[in-house]
C-alpha positions as CSV (number, residue, x, y, z in Angstrom):
1,M,-32.0,-38.0,-33.1
2,V,-31.2,-37.7,-29.4
3,E,-32.6,-40.6,-27.4
4,V,-33.6,-40.3,-23.7
5,N,-31.1,-42.1,-21.6
6,Q,-33.1,-45.1,-20.3
7,S,-30.3,-46.4,-18.0
8,T,-30.7,-43.4,-15.7
9,A,-33.4,-42.8,-13.1
10,A,-36.9,-42.1,-14.3
11,P,-38.2,-38.7,-13.3
12,V,-40.7,-38.1,-10.5
13,T,-42.3,-34.9,-9.5
14,E,-42.6,-33.0,-6.2
15,V,-45.2,-30.2,-6.4
16,Y,-45.2,-27.2,-4.0
17,P,-47.8,-24.5,-3.5
18,D,-45.5,-21.6,-4.4
19,L,-41.9,-20.7,-5.3
20,P,-40.8,-19.7,-1.7
21,T,-42.0,-23.0,-0.3
22,L,-40.2,-24.8,-3.2
23,T,-36.9,-23.1,-2.8
24,K,-36.7,-23.6,1.0
25,A,-37.6,-27.3,0.7
26,V,-34.9,-27.8,-2.0
27,A,-32.3,-25.8,0.0
28,D,-33.1,-27.9,3.1
29,K,-32.7,-31.1,1.2
30,L,-29.6,-30.0,-0.5
31,L,-27.8,-29.1,2.8
32,S,-28.7,-32.5,4.3
33,T,-27.8,-34.4,1.2
34,L,-24.4,-32.7,1.0
35,K,-23.8,-33.4,4.7
36,R,-24.6,-37.1,4.4
37,T,-22.3,-37.4,1.3
38,V,-19.4,-35.7,3.1
39,E,-19.8,-38.1,6.0
40,E,-20.0,-41.2,3.8
41,D,-17.6,-40.3,1.0
42,G,-15.3,-37.6,2.5
43,E,-16.3,-34.9,0.1
44,A,-19.3,-33.8,-2.0
45,H,-19.6,-32.0,-5.3
46,V,-22.6,-30.0,-6.5
47,A,-23.4,-28.3,-9.8
48,L,-25.3,-25.1,-9.4
49,T,-27.7,-23.4,-11.8
50,G,-28.8,-19.8,-12.5
51,G,-32.2,-18.3,-13.0
52,G,-34.8,-17.2,-10.5
53,P,-35.6,-20.5,-8.9
54,G,-32.0,-21.7,-8.9
55,I,-30.6,-18.6,-7.3
56,G,-33.7,-18.7,-5.0
57,V,-32.5,-22.0,-3.6
58,L,-29.1,-20.5,-2.8
59,K,-30.8,-17.6,-1.1
60,A,-33.0,-19.9,0.9
61,A,-29.9,-22.0,1.9
62,A,-28.2,-18.8,3.1
63,E,-31.2,-18.0,5.3
64,L,-31.2,-21.5,6.7
65,V,-27.5,-21.3,7.6
66,T,-27.6,-17.8,9.1
67,S,-30.8,-18.3,11.0
68,G,-29.5,-21.5,12.7
69,E,-32.3,-23.6,11.1
70,A,-29.6,-25.6,9.3
71,S,-27.9,-26.6,12.6
72,G,-27.4,-30.3,12.6
73,F,-27.8,-30.9,8.9
74,E,-25.2,-28.5,7.4
75,P,-22.2,-30.0,5.7
76,A,-18.6,-29.5,6.6
77,W,-18.0,-26.9,3.9
78,A,-14.3,-27.5,3.7
79,N,-15.2,-30.8,2.0
80,V,-17.7,-29.4,-0.5
81,H,-16.8,-28.5,-4.1
82,I,-19.0,-26.1,-6.1
83,W,-19.4,-26.4,-9.9
84,W,-21.7,-25.0,-12.5
85,G,-23.9,-26.5,-15.2
86,D,-23.5,-23.6,-17.6
87,E,-22.3,-20.1,-17.8
88,R,-22.3,-17.0,-20.0
89,L,-18.9,-16.1,-21.4
90,L,-18.7,-12.6,-19.9
91,P,-16.4,-10.6,-17.7
92,E,-15.9,-12.0,-14.1
93,D,-18.0,-9.4,-12.3
94,D,-20.8,-9.2,-14.9
95,A,-24.2,-9.4,-13.2
96,D,-25.5,-11.8,-15.8
97,R,-22.9,-14.5,-14.8
98,N,-24.4,-17.4,-12.8
99,D,-21.4,-17.6,-10.6
100,K,-21.6,-13.9,-9.7
101,Q,-25.2,-14.3,-8.7
102,A,-24.4,-17.5,-6.7
103,H,-21.6,-15.7,-4.9
104,D,-23.9,-12.8,-3.9
105,A,-26.7,-15.2,-2.8
106,L,-24.6,-17.8,-0.8
107,L,-21.0,-18.4,-1.6
108,N,-19.5,-15.2,-0.3
109,L,-21.2,-16.0,3.0
110,L,-19.9,-19.5,3.1
111,V,-16.3,-18.4,2.3
112,A,-16.3,-15.6,4.8
113,D,-18.0,-17.3,7.8
114,Y,-18.4,-21.0,7.3
115,G,-15.1,-22.4,6.1
116,L,-15.8,-22.9,2.3
117,P,-12.3,-22.7,0.7
118,E,-12.1,-20.4,-2.3
119,E,-10.2,-23.2,-4.1
120,N,-13.2,-25.4,-3.8
121,I,-15.3,-23.1,-6.0
122,H,-14.9,-23.9,-9.7
123,P,-16.5,-21.2,-11.8
124,M,-16.6,-21.6,-15.6
125,P,-14.2,-19.4,-17.5
126,T,-14.8,-15.7,-18.0
127,S,-14.4,-13.8,-21.2
128,E,-11.0,-12.7,-19.8
129,D,-10.0,-16.4,-19.5
130,A,-11.2,-17.6,-22.8
131,A,-11.7,-15.8,-26.2
132,T,-14.3,-18.3,-27.4
133,P,-16.9,-20.7,-25.9
134,E,-14.9,-23.6,-27.5
135,A,-11.7,-22.5,-25.6
136,G,-13.8,-22.1,-22.4
137,A,-15.3,-25.6,-22.8
138,E,-11.8,-27.1,-23.1
139,M,-10.6,-25.3,-20.0
140,Y,-13.5,-26.4,-17.9
141,A,-13.2,-30.0,-19.1
142,E,-9.6,-29.9,-17.8
143,E,-10.7,-28.5,-14.5
144,L,-13.3,-31.3,-14.1
145,K,-10.7,-33.9,-15.2
146,A,-8.3,-32.7,-12.5
147,H,-10.9,-33.5,-9.9
148,G,-12.2,-36.7,-11.5
149,P,-11.4,-40.3,-10.7
150,A,-7.6,-40.7,-9.9
151,G,-7.2,-37.0,-10.9
152,G,-7.6,-37.6,-14.6
153,G,-8.0,-40.2,-17.3
154,D,-9.5,-40.1,-20.8
155,G,-13.0,-39.4,-22.0
156,L,-15.7,-38.4,-19.6
157,S,-13.6,-37.8,-16.6
158,L,-15.2,-35.6,-13.9
159,P,-16.0,-35.8,-10.2
160,Q,-19.1,-37.6,-9.1
161,L,-21.7,-34.9,-8.7
162,T,-23.8,-35.5,-5.6
163,V,-26.5,-33.2,-7.0
164,H,-26.8,-31.4,-10.3
165,L,-29.3,-28.6,-9.9
166,L,-31.1,-27.6,-13.1
167,G,-33.4,-24.8,-14.1
168,V,-35.8,-25.2,-16.9
169,G,-36.6,-22.5,-19.5
170,P,-39.9,-21.8,-21.0
171,D,-38.5,-23.5,-24.2
172,G,-37.6,-26.6,-22.2
173,H,-33.8,-26.0,-22.2
174,I,-31.5,-27.0,-19.4
175,N,-28.0,-25.7,-18.8
176,S,-27.2,-24.1,-22.2
177,L,-28.6,-27.0,-24.1
178,F,-31.3,-25.4,-26.3
179,P,-33.9,-26.9,-28.6
180,G,-32.6,-27.7,-32.0
181,K,-29.0,-26.9,-31.2
182,Q,-25.9,-29.0,-32.1
183,A,-24.9,-29.1,-28.5
184,L,-27.6,-31.6,-27.9
185,Q,-25.8,-34.1,-30.0
186,V,-22.4,-33.8,-28.2
187,S,-21.4,-37.1,-26.5
188,G,-18.3,-38.6,-25.0
189,Q,-17.2,-35.3,-23.4
190,P,-18.4,-33.4,-20.3
191,V,-18.4,-29.9,-21.6
192,T,-19.5,-28.2,-24.8
193,S,-19.8,-24.7,-26.3
194,E,-22.7,-22.6,-27.5
195,N,-22.1,-19.6,-29.7
196,S,-25.7,-18.6,-30.5
197,A,-28.0,-18.9,-27.5
198,P,-31.5,-17.5,-28.2
199,A,-31.5,-13.7,-28.2
200,E,-34.3,-13.4,-25.7
201,L,-32.2,-15.3,-23.2
202,G,-29.3,-12.9,-23.0
203,P,-25.7,-13.1,-24.1
204,P,-25.3,-15.7,-26.9
205,M,-21.9,-17.2,-26.0
206,R,-22.0,-20.0,-23.4
207,V,-20.2,-22.9,-21.9
208,S,-22.3,-25.8,-20.8
209,L,-22.1,-29.3,-19.3
210,T,-23.4,-31.9,-21.7
211,F,-26.1,-34.6,-21.4
212,D,-23.4,-37.1,-20.6
213,A,-22.2,-35.0,-17.6
214,V,-25.8,-34.6,-16.4
215,H,-26.4,-38.3,-16.6
216,A,-23.3,-39.0,-14.6
217,A,-24.6,-37.1,-11.6
218,R,-26.0,-39.2,-8.8
219,R,-29.0,-36.9,-8.4
220,V,-30.5,-34.5,-10.9
221,W,-32.9,-32.0,-9.3
222,L,-34.8,-29.8,-11.7
223,I,-36.3,-26.6,-10.2
224,T,-38.9,-24.6,-12.1
225,A,-41.9,-22.4,-11.3
226,G,-44.5,-20.2,-12.9
227,E,-47.2,-20.4,-15.5
228,S,-44.8,-19.7,-18.3
229,K,-43.1,-23.1,-17.6
230,A,-46.2,-25.2,-17.6
231,E,-46.2,-26.2,-21.2
232,A,-42.5,-27.2,-21.2
233,V,-43.0,-29.3,-18.0
234,S,-46.0,-31.0,-19.6
235,K,-44.1,-31.8,-22.8
236,A,-41.1,-33.1,-20.9
237,F,-43.3,-35.8,-19.5
238,A,-45.1,-36.6,-22.8
239,E,-43.8,-39.8,-24.4
240,E,-44.0,-38.4,-27.9
241,T,-42.0,-35.2,-27.3
242,P,-38.5,-35.4,-28.9
243,V,-35.5,-34.3,-26.9
244,E,-34.6,-31.9,-29.7
245,E,-37.8,-30.0,-28.9
246,I,-37.7,-30.2,-25.1
247,P,-34.1,-30.9,-23.9
248,S,-35.2,-31.2,-20.3
249,K,-36.9,-34.5,-21.2
250,N,-33.4,-36.0,-21.2
251,A,-32.4,-34.5,-17.8
252,R,-31.8,-37.6,-15.7
253,G,-29.5,-38.6,-12.9
254,A,-27.8,-41.9,-12.4
255,A,-29.7,-42.7,-9.2
256,E,-32.4,-40.0,-8.9
257,T,-34.3,-37.5,-11.0
258,I,-36.8,-35.1,-9.3
259,W,-38.7,-32.3,-10.8
260,H,-39.4,-29.7,-8.1
261,I,-42.2,-27.5,-9.5
262,D,-44.8,-25.2,-8.1
263,Q,-48.5,-25.5,-8.8
264,A,-48.5,-23.1,-11.6
265,A,-45.8,-25.0,-13.5
266,A,-47.6,-28.3,-12.8
267,A,-50.9,-27.0,-14.2
268,Q,-50.8,-29.0,-17.4
269,L,-49.5,-32.3,-16.0
């Protein structure tokens, strides 16, 4: 049985009237948090997520940057590193890849006009890079390790994520950690594989950060919206719900855990 990590920050909620208000608020907060971290620590690392709300945050960030609204609280992009919480093992330019959607929404803009170095973007392996999710997981673990404490080490070696953004599926999954799957049990390593994601959620072969990697992030910000998510949100806050049924219950950051939800998703709380 997977236990909720009680040494991490207990979750709190922020409820917004609708999805556009939610995504703009999270984008605003993300930019200012990355800026503060760069100023204090010299660099910042963020793990992105896919899905409508997750990509919506990136689009909102692009609007803030290009409109000038981000002036004064935008980070020095040369000192920001971009990671992903999970990815589909597909060709590089496949529209279903989270990193492709993120590039279209924000990253291409930051590289072209705002000084984000290409080498600071760390996409998960493509199907051209890795023949299997297991191989892809090993490759991404090595990439994380190269940017971890002292550039390496054993075990759970990865950079300190300033923020790990997470979407939440109607089934309560986060990253590619799905209800009832073996990946929920993986510990002692930052990355795992998934060969049989639920058919209704698209391509089955995935690479995903583990619960251990999520818990190592300073801040975990969940972003979800819509009536279809209300039951999963409610169950995630119910004491009796097992993690195996609603994996997002175990989505917690080391210092902060915030569920950003719209009124529809909060309807059953």
